[in-house]
C-alpha positions, 0 to 999 in steps of 0.5 A: 644504046643508054640505059634508062630507068622509069620510076613511078612514083607519088613522088616525083621530086624526090628523084634524083636525090643521092641518084644525082650525086657520086658515081651515078650522078657522074655516069647520069651526067655523062649519059651513061644512063638516063632517069625519068620519075614519073607522077602516078597522080598523072594518071588518075581520072578524077578532078581530085587526081585520086590514085588510091582506094579502100581495100575491098574486104576492110582492113585499114590503109589505102590500095594504090588502084590498078587503072592508075598503075597500069596506065602509068605502066603502059606509058613507059612499057617498051620491053624493060622488065618492070618491077614494083618495090615491096616489102613482100618481094623477092630480096634484091641480089647482087646477082639480080642488080648484074643481070638488071644492068645488063639490060635496057633498064628498068621500069620501077613502081614504087608502092605507097599506103597499104599496097598495089591492087593485086591484079595490076602485079598479075596483069603486067607480070610486075617482079616484086623486089624487096630490099630487106626485112623491113617496112618503108614509107614507099618504095622510091628509097628502095628504088634508089638502092636498087637503082645505085647497086645496077648503075654502078655496074654499067660499063664505064661507071667504075673506074676500076672494073676489077673492084666488082670482082673482089666485093661483097657477094661477087663470088658468094662470100662478104668481102676481105678486110681493108687497110691502109696506111699508117701501117701502125695505128693507135697500137693495131698493125696492119697483118704482116701478110699485106706488106709481104709482096707475096701475091699468092700468099696475099690472096690466100689471105683474103679468100680466107678472111673472107671465108671467115667473115661470112661464116660468121656472118652470113653461114647462109651465103658460105653453104652456097658459095662456089669458092667455099670448097676450095678455100682453106679454112682460116 
């Protein structure tokens, strides 16, 4: 069954955008997944195709209307998870991307303006997702990030499936550093262990390096990592 992503947006012309290139683009062309961009304005009920209104209680900005968003969601509802891209959502994680990739696809509602009427979020049980502690102009770029993270995990998309098992977050750690030719560049030599041919020593070095970089940059990940207790200190 083809993995399907429906993106509800005021700017359908932004898609596929970067998703039409590289791994995701090739997989899209091969039919490994399908993308549909749904224009929210198609579900407006007035001649001006209005999708937003001023917030009750006052304040700046405009709010995406519940009736418009709900009609758009109803048009694609088929049991797939429904997510809203918003800065106030739970952070997107590698684990969540993998869960979504293992399912039938996703429905993504892209926020704009001041936000989305809370009633449609509650009525549809939307999962709110954020890609970071910052604010974008809308949810479209966030939707692309989420889709890229999930699509690359679909069967057959990555040439070397084992790459996903060793990359950052796969085991709760950031990834170890990589090196390639030349072995000596600008006076900087590749760590000798990587040239030793000793696979056990290389594996131990990589785990130690992964732990070191995670401890320095993301100690929160190290504390929760299932391998942290068995990785020797660097």
